[in-house]
N, C-alpha and C positions, 0 to 999 in steps of 0.2 A: 159403372165401368169395371169390367173384369180385370184382375191383376195378372192374368196370363193369357196366352192364346188358346188355352183349353185344348191342347193337343192330347189325343188319346194314344197315339203311337204311329209307327210307319204304316202307310197304306201301300205304297208301291214305289218303284223307281223306273224311269224311262231311259232305255238304252237306244241310241241311234247307231246303226251299223250299215255297212255297205252290202253285206252278204247275210241276209236273214236265214238262209238255209244252213249256213255254217253255225250260226248262233243256235238254231233249232237243234242241231246235232250236239252242240256243247251242253245245252240245258237239259234236253230230254234224254240223250243217250249217256253222257258222261256224268252230269250232276243228278240225274234221276228226277228232274222236275217233270210235272205234268203240264201239257198245254191245256189251258183252261178257257181261253177265249181268243177270238180273231176279229180283226176289223171287218165290218160288213162290206158288201160290194159297193153300197152307196158311199160309205166313208172312204174307201179306197179311191173311188172316182172323184169325190169332192176334195180330198186332201192330197192325192197324188202319191200316196205311200201305203205299203202293206204293213201290217202289224200283227203280232201274236203276243199273248200273255202266258207266261210260264209260272207255275206255283209250286211251293213246297211248304206245308204247314201254313203259317201266316204270311210267308214271303210271296210277293208278286213282282215279277219282272216283266215290264212291257218293252218289247223289242220292235223297232220299226225300221224300215228300209225304203229309200225313195224309188218310186216308179216314174216320177217326172222331175225335171230339173227345177221346177218352180215350187216344189214341196218344201216344207220346213226341214224335213230330214236332209234333203239335198243341200239346202243352204247351210245347215249345221256342218255337213261333211265337206263343204267347200272350204271351211275354216279349220276344222278339227278332224283328227282321226276318230274312229269308233269311240264312243264314250257316253257317259251319263249326261243327258240334257236336262233332266228334271227329276226332282225328288218330291214325292207326294206324302202328305200326312193326313191321318184321320183326325177330325176335330169334333168336339161335342156339339157345337152350334156355330154354323158358318157366319152368321151375322155378328155374333160375339167376337169371333176371331177377326173378322174384317174391322170392326170398330176398334179393337185392341191395336191392330197393326196400323190402322189409319192414324190413330192418335200418336203413334211413335214414328211416323214419317216413312212408312213402307212405300215402295214404288210399285203400284199396281199395274199389271199387264192386261187385266181384263176386269169387267164387272162380274158380279156373281151370276153364274149360269145355272139354270135349274132344269132338270129333266124328270118328269113324273112318269112312272110306269106302274103297272099293276103290282101292288104290294109295297111300294115305297118311292122315295124321292132321292135324287142325286143332285147335290149342290156343290159348286166348286168355283175357285178363282186362283189366279197365279200372281206371284210377285217376282221382281228382279232381285238378284243377289250380287255380292261382290265377287262371286266365282265366275266371272266372265259370262259365258252363254249358258250357264247352269241356272235354271229357275226353280223356285219352290212353289208347290201347288198344295192347296188345302181342300179337303173333301169331307163333306158331311153325308153320310149314308143314313137316311131316315127310313125307319121301318125295314122291310125286307126287299130292298131294291134288287131286282132280279138279274142284273148284269154287272160285269166288271165296270163298264162305263157306257155312256150313250154311244150308239152305233157300233157296239161290239156284240158278237154272237158267241154264246157259250160253246165250248168244246169239252167233251168228256163230262158232261153234266155240270160244268163250271166249278168243279171241286177237284183238288189234287189228290192223287193216290198217296199212300204213305211213302215218304221218301226213304229210299234204301240206305242212305248215308246218315239219316237222322237230322236233316236240316229242318228247322221249325220256325226260327225267329231271327231277326236282325239284331245283332248286339250293338254295333255302332257304325258310323260312316266317317271316313277320313279323307280330307281334302288337302291339296298342296297349293301353295301360292308363293309368288316371288316375295311378297311381304304379307305378314300374317295379321297385324293389328287391325287393318280395315275390316277383315273378315270376322275376327274375334269380337271387336267392338260392335259390329253389326249384329252378331248373335245376341249380345248383351242389350244394346240400345233399342233394336227394332223387335227382336223376337222375345226379349225378356229372359234369356238364358243366363245361367250363373256359372262361375268358374268351378270346374270339377277336378282338374288334374293338370300338371305340366311337367315338362322335362326339357333339358338342353344338355348337349355334350358335343365334344369335338373328337374326331378320330385321327387327326393329323399326327404323323410320325415325323420327327425332325432330326436332322443331323447337323448340329451347329445352327447356322441360319438357313440351312437348305431343307426344304420340305421334301420328304420322301413320298408320302401318300396321304390321303385322307381329306376329310372336310367335316362340316358340322351341321347340326339340326337343332331347331327349337320347335317345341310343340305345346299347344294348349288345347285342353278338352273343355268344351262348354256343354252344359246339360240343361234340359228342361226339367225342373224338379218334379213336376206333377206326373209326367209320363215316363220319365227316365230316358227319353230320347237323347242321344249323345253324339256330338260332332267333335272330332279331333281336327286341328288345322296345323300343318307343318310349314315351316319356311327354312330356307338355307341359312346357315350361320357362318359369319365371317371368322377367320379369313378363308380364302379359297372358295368364295361363294359360288363361283361358276362350276366348280368341280363337284358340288353337292348333287346327290341323286334327286333331291327335291327340285333344284334348278333344272336338272336334266328332264324330269317329268314335265315341268312347265314348258320347256322347249319342245319336247316331243308332242305334248298336248296342244301346243300353240296357245298357251294361256293357263290360268289357274283352272282347277277342276277337281272332280272326285277321283282320288287315287285308288281307294279300295273300300269295299263293304265287307264287314265281318259277319259271318253266320255263326250262330250259337248252336252247339251240339251237346248232347249229354255224355257221349263217349267218343273222344277224338281219335283214339287209336284204330278202332274198327272203321271209322269214317274215312280216315286217311288211307288205310289199306284197301278198302273197296274202291275209293276214288282212283287210287293208283292203278288198280286192276282195270279201271275203265279209261285209262289213258291220261289221267290228270298228272301233271308234273308240278313239283314243289321246289322252292328254294331250300338249300341244305344249310345246316349249321356245321362249323368245323368240329372235328373230333375233340379238339382241346376244350370246347364248350362243355362237353359231357365229362371229360376228365376232371374239370374244375367244379362240376355241378354239385357233387356231394358236399364239398366244403362251402360253396355258396349257399346251399340250402341250410346248412348248419348255422352259418352266420346270420341268416335272416329268420332263423327259428322255425323252419318248416320241417316237421318230423313225420308227417302223415300222408305223404304222396303214395297213393295206392297203386298207381300204374308202375309196371316193371321198368326199371331204368334201362334195361337192354332194349325194350320195345320202344321207349322214347328215343334212344340213340339211333336205333335202326330206322325209325321213321322220321328222324330229324325234327322232332317236336320240341318246342321250347317251353321252359318252366319258369314261373316267376311268382312272387307273392311275399308274404311275411306272416309270422305268428300263426302257423298252422292253417293259413288260408292261402290257397294257391290257384293259379290258372295255367292252362296249357294252350299253346297257340302254334299255328303254322301258316305259311303264306304260299299260295299258288304262284306259279310263274306268270308274269304279266302276258297279256294277249299278244303283244308284239313278238315276244320271244317264243311263245307257245306256237304261233302260226308262222313264224319267220316272215312277218309282214308288218312293216311300219304303220300301215294304214289301220291295222287292228288296234292300235293305241296302247298306252302304257298302263291301263287299268288292270287290277287283279283282285282276287278274293282272299280273305283271311278266314280260317276256321278256328274257333275258340271254344274251350271248355272251361267253365268256372266252377271251382270248388271253394266258394266263400270269398275269394279275392275279387274286388270290383275294379281293380286298376287296369292299366293298359300295358303291363309288361315293362316296367321301368328298366329292369335288368336285361330285358331282351331287345330293347330298342337298338342298342349298339350292335347286337348280333345281326338284326335285320338290316340295319343301315350298311354295315360292312359287307354283308352278303350281296346286297344290290350293287354296291360300288364295285365289288370284285367282278360281278356280272358285267357291268358296263365297261370295265377296263378290258375284259377278255372278249367282249362281244357276245351277242345273244345266240343261243341260249346260254345262261350264265352259270358260272360257278360249277359246283358239282350238282347238276340238276338231278333231283330224286324223282324217279318215275319210270 
């Protein structure tokens, strides 16, 4: 019996949306992804939904939209706004993964499905998760399987062009839940993940016994040691549980779910600047953050930030780390705010550059949390939106 699910890395994630053409413009025009596959006519007829796959480097995003009310996409959207319905992982051997998960009590949603094609074989199954209607899928691609998945047809040769913003890989995935431990313990007990990082804090400002503003957050990151796949899970922190932006996400999403996916880039400043030129908007950081930044970097012994401070301030990029290892990050506006449409959902993307630091921005969590809360108090779009 294997001592891990033998995950190799992220394969793809499945986004269900009401408006596929809007998503096509977002991924292809704004994010510079290449459309690499589409559902075949027979798949559309059988499943009652249209689907396209967009790629950048190793990243694959499957986006589907209902054509019939009895489709899975339509059922998802009757409960939730646009959002991630499934996360898929590449595995070394599908039977080994199945046996590992079965022994640890996973809830299977399908048997192993096999599709053989010229050059290779595609094997897959799915399991339920504690993240409400978000499922996990495991995929073995044996040999040179010629398609993204069964009943999909290649577009643009099936391979993405070089991404103009430098998107290449997924760094991590973050989910929000009303209560975190069932999710974290499931990662440990069923998937065999281990504790990687955690943080908690409260932003409440008090005047005597009267609260002025703020709420709290608790977050734990779990990791698959073999592949480096990482999942952060957030929950609201008392008091003022219902004022937390984590609780607000769960209310807007109609349950727990994936809050954001982080894309890793080599150079974040040109990525942010070119994305902004293509219409992408970002959450901002207050000017005081950058006023205090030199002292904070001195306190955590970071002396080697090569990016100009003025460029970081101008682009509202956050900095964190310790001992001359640092990371840079920024967060896009969520889809609800970006489109002015509640049905677009509260999901957003993060962009991250790592210069030796493997953490999750301990010193930046508060800045993000306060920015989102300010956004929610003022109404969307939030804060001083950069874009």
